[in-house]
C-alpha positions in Angstrom: -68.9 -69.7 100.0 -67.6 -68.2 96.6 -64.7 -65.4 97.3 -63.8 -62.5 95.2 -60.8 -64.0 93.8 -62.9 -67.1 92.7 -65.5 -64.6 91.2 -63.1 -63.6 89.3 -62.1 -65.9 87.4 -65.6 -67.7 87.0 -66.0 -64.2 85.3 -63.0 -63.9 83.6 -63.8 -67.7 81.5 -67.4 -65.8 80.8 -65.3 -62.7 79.2 -62.8 -65.0 77.6 -65.7 -67.4 76.1 -68.1 -63.9 74.9 -65.3 -62.7 73.7 -64.1 -66.4 71.5 -68.1 -65.4 70.4 -68.8 -69.2 71.7 -72.1 -69.5 73.5 -71.8 -72.2 76.0 -73.4 -75.3 74.2 -70.9 -74.4 71.8 -68.0 -75.3 74.6 -69.7 -77.4 76.3 -69.5 -79.6 72.7 -65.0 -78.6 72.2 -64.8 -79.7 75.9 -67.2 -82.7 76.4 -69.3 -81.2 79.5 -72.9 -80.7 79.2 -74.2 -77.0 78.1 -75.7 -77.0 81.8 -72.0 -77.5 83.7 -70.3 -74.7 81.6 -74.2 -73.1 83.1 -72.7 -73.5 87.2 -69.1 -73.0 86.1 -69.6 -69.8 85.0 -72.0 -68.5 87.7 -70.3 -70.7 91.7 -67.7 -72.5 90.0 -69.0 -76.1 90.8 -67.3 -79.1 90.6 -64.2 -77.2 88.5 -61.5 -79.8 89.1 -58.1 -78.5 87.6 -58.3 -81.0 84.6 -61.4 -79.5 83.6 -59.7 -75.5 83.7 -57.3 -76.9 81.8 -59.7 -78.5 79.3 -62.1 -75.4 79.3 -59.0 -73.3 78.6 -56.8 -74.9 76.6 -59.4 -77.0 74.3 -62.4 -74.8 74.5 -60.7 -71.3 74.3 -58.1 -71.7 73.1 -55.8 -70.2 76.0 -53.1 -71.2 78.3 -53.7 -72.0 82.1 -50.9 -70.8 84.4 -50.5 -71.8 87.9 -47.7 -70.6 90.4 -47.6 -71.7 94.3 -45.6 -69.2 97.0 -44.8 -70.4 99.8 
């Protein structure tokens, strides 16, 4: 099940890709993944690891991932 927070993150990834005027195929090449994988990530977060998230955001989109933990 996709939570609202997860859905928001997936939508932000897609929006960032579109703002960079990259197709899923172009982003896939930048992060050494298949286009189908990028599509699955954008649509349901399928098998998204932290490493892949960093690769997509930092290598592919030129952004920065910030992770915080609150206890």
